[in-house]
N, C-alpha and C positions, 0 to 999 in steps of 0.2 A: 504494499499499500504506500502511496505517496505520502511523504512527510510535509508538514507545514512549511518548513524552510526550503522545500523543493518546489513550492507552487510557482507556476509561471507568473510573470508580472501582470499588473493591471493592464487591461486592454484599452489603449487610447487610440481609437480609430473612428472614422465617421459612423461605423456600424454599431458603436457602443453608445446608443442614444436612449433618451427617456421619452415615453410616449407622448405626454402633454406638450412637451417642447417641440418635438418633430411634427406633431399634428397641427401645430399653429403655423407651420411653415407651408408654403405652396410649391416648393421645388420638387416635390415627388408626384405631382399631378401634370399630366401631359394631355392637352386637349388637341385632338386632330382637327385640322382645318379641312375645308371642302376639297381642296386640291389633293391632300394626303388621302382622304377617304376615296376619292376617285381613283387614285393610283393603286390603292389596295384592291378596290373592286375590279379594276382592269387586270391586275396581275392574277387574281383569283379566277376571274372569268376565263382568261387565257388558259390557265392550267387545267381547269375543269373541261374545257372544250377539247383538250388534247387527251386527257385521261381523267375519268371521273373518280378514280381512286385517290383520295386526299393524301394518303401515305406516300404518294410519288412526288409530293411537292418538297422542294428543298430550296436552299438559299439561292442557288444558281438559277433555277428556273422561275422563282418567284421574285421577279425583278422590280426593285423599288428605287428608281433613280434619285428621287429626292428624299423620301422618308427613310431610306436606308441609312443615310448619314445621321439622321436624328436617333435611329434605333441603335446606332453604334455608340452614341453617347449614353443612351439608356442602359445598354449592356454594361458599359464601364461603371456606371452608377450602381448597378446591381452587384458587380463583382468587387469593386473597390471603394464604393461609397456607402450610403445609408442602407443599401441592400433591398430596396423595394421601389416599385414604380406603379402608378395607376394611369393607364392610357384610356382616355374617355372618348365618347361620342360615336362609336361605331354603330350604325343604324341597323341593328339586328332585327328589329321589329318590322323593317321594310324589306329585308332581304330573305331569301330562302334559307332553309337549314344548311343546305350544301354550301351556299355562298358564304354564309357567316362562319361555318366551320373551316372552309378553305382560307378565308382571310385570317382567322385566328391562328391556324396551322402555319400559314405562310409567313405571317409576322413573327411567330415564334421561331421559325427556322433562321431568322436573322439574329436570334439570341442564343441559339444552341441546337443541338440534334435531339430529335424526339426519341424517348426511350419507352419500352413497353411497360404498361402499368399493371398488368395482370398476366395470368397464365394463358390467356387467350391471345396474347400478343397485341393487345390494344394500345396504339400510340396515342389515340384521342380518348380520354376518359370522360365519363358521365357522372357528375356529382348530382345525385337525385335520390330521393327516398324511395327505396325499393320494397318498403314494408317489412324489412328484416329487423331481428332483435340485435340490439347492441351488445348484449351479454352473451351472445353466441360466439365462442372462440374462433369460429370459421368465417365470421362476418367482419368486414372492414367498416369502420364507423361512418365513413362518408356515404355509405349506402342506407343510412337510417336518417331520421329527423332529429336524433339526439345531438346534444353539444359534442363536438369533437375533443375538446381540450387542447392545450398547446402541444404541438408536436412538429416533427420534421418528416419529410418524405424521402424517397430514394432517388434523389437527383440533385444536380447543382442548383437548378432554378426551377421553381414550380410556377406554372402559369394557369390562370383561370379566366374565363370569360362568362359573364352573366347573360343568359338567354331570357330567363324569367325569375322574378323574385317570389319569395314565399308570401303568404297572406300576412304573416307577422314573424319577426325574428330572423334568424339566419344571417346575422351580421358577421362580417370578417374582422378578425382581431390579429394584431401583430405585437410581438415583443422581441427585443434584442437579447439573444442568448449570451452575447458578450457582456451586456450590462448585468445579467443574472449572475454570471461568473464574477464580475467585479464586486457585486454586492455580497456574494457568498465568501469571496476571498477576504474582504474587509471585515465582515461581521461574524462569519461562521467558517473560518478556515478549515477546521477539522472536518466539517461536512463537505466542504469543497473538495478536500483530498479524497473523500470516499467515492466521489463521482468520477475519479480517474481509474477506478477498478473496472474490469470487464463486467458489464451488466447484461444479463440474459434478456433478450426481447423477442417475443413470440412472432413467428412468421405468419401466423393466422392461416395455416394450411397451405401456403404457397412455398413449398420446400424444394430447393435445388437438389438434383440427384446427388447422392453421397454426402449431403449436408444434414446437420441437425435441424429440427423443427424450430429452432430459434438461433439467433446470432448473438455473439458476445462482444460487444463494442462498448467501451467507456462512454458515458454521457459527454464528458469533457475530453477533447483530444488536442494536445498542444504539439504542433508539427511545423517545422520550418518557420517559426516565429508567428504562427497563426493559430487561433483557437477555433476549432470546428466542433459543433455540437450535434448530437443525434439523440432523439428523444421521442417516446410515445409511452406515457405512464401506463395506460390501460394494458398495452402489450407487454410491458415490463412485468406488471402484476400477473397477467395470465401466463406468462412463461414459467411461473413457479409451479404450474401443473406438471411440468416435466421433471422427473426424478433427477436427471443428470444436469439440470440447469444449476448454475451457481445460486446457492441460497442467499437470499437477501438477509443481512444481518440487521439488528435493531439500528445500527449506525446508518446503514444504507437507506433504510426506510425513513429515518429522520432526515437524511440528506435529500431524498426524493420529495419528501413533504415540504422541506424548505425551498427546493427548486420550484415546486408547484405554487407555493405561497407567493413567491417573488414574481413568477410569471403572471399570477392573477392580481398583482398589486397595481392599482391604477396609477401609481407614480411611474410605473415602468411601461405599461401597455397602452394601446389605444384601439378603438373600434372604428371601422368604416362600413358604410353600407354600399355594396355593389349594386348598381342599377343596370338594367338591360343595356348591353353595349359597352360596359366597363370591363377592361382587361387589367388584371392584377398580376405582376410578376414579383417573385420573392426569391432572394438568395438564401438557399436552405441551410448553408453552413453557419451563417451568422444570425439568422432569425428563426423564431418559431411562429407558426400561424395556428389559428383556432377558428371555429365557427360556432356561433351561439345556437342553441336549440331553436327550432322554428315550428310554426303551425302552418300547414300547407292548405291550399285550396281544395275543396271537395271535387271540383272539375279536373279530371286528369290532364286535360289539355292545358291547364293553367299552372301545373305543378312547378315548384321551384326547380330550376334546371341550370347547371353550370357545365361548361366543357373544361377539361383540364389537360395540361401538357406537362410532362416531366422532361426537362431539357438538360443536356450535357454540353457545357461549353468547352471548346477546344482550348480556351484561355483561362479555364478555372484553375483555382489553387491546387496545389499538391495535397494529397490526402495520405495518411499513414496506411500501410498495407493492411491493417486489420479491417479497413472499410470494405475490402474486397469480399468479405463475408456477406455484406448486404448489397454492394454495388457490382458484384461480379468481377470487376476490375477497378483499378484506381487510375487508369489512363484517361486523362481529360479528353472529352469529345465522344468517348464510347462507353463511359461507365454509368452505372445506375440502372434503375428499372428492374423488372422481373424477367430474368433471362432463362429460367428453367422451363422452357416450353418448346414443343415441336411445332406449335402453331405459327404460321407465317404472320409477320407483322401486318397490321391493318388499322384503319381509322374509321370505325363504325359511326355513322351519323346518328344512330339511336342507341339507347342503352340496352344491354342484354348480354 
């Protein structure tokens, strides 16, 4: 176990922010103008006319002569800056599902390479209540209407586009994992040390061949001068059902509880409401994201529905080799996602 005198230094980067302060700023919101929207529509229409399979879209064939330069700056903000961006005003309510999905996928291709999100090889995910139970260890919580709690996903960058809002709730929340580390290091150093131990996290039924049904990666990972965090408390708790998983000691539980308390502290986090046409992109290694519980519409056609991308940037930070347990590889540009599948990668327009 790491000792207090071995703890990495305080993180002093733009990604170590406090929610109320950064929420008061406007530099993380990017409103597309009419010309940029037309450029997206033109690129998507052209790609769909050549091949209706959205998974064939890439940075080279989704040409954005003007917006591409702006996306370059947004990419750098994600990787080296505050770690998140909200791109607004995509007219999804006027476009077809295929056009909206192609625009989202194509824009995402300028930020990274799409990675599979499940054993079916889905490069385009659907965040929608499937009527499943959150306490089922085979169910991933985004498939329910329950609160997700603060967590990370299996990619460098996580992207969402809102197609339809819930009747109430379903707000998006962000918190800096670097700030959580700083707070724990200052006030609870012994607990911070405990989160450098390998912690078992449940794979929830998506198990690569020859691997355990859980991975064992520390919550905090200090590597080449950067702190990368991986976290999903429900899956950490459910991994304890496996006899060969590292047992959580009382110190580990106290440390995880402290981590959760800080993530939920309104001094650290902030909420945003994604409206139809909003695209949110989050740097997974520096931030955690959450979604509040929601009440959906009774009409199935009006249900809350977001599309999701897991993106691997070729310019992403180096990760320690232990991340290969979850990411399959630590090579930038091709790491992350769910790779234990014989299914061909695909980008379905509808959930299933």
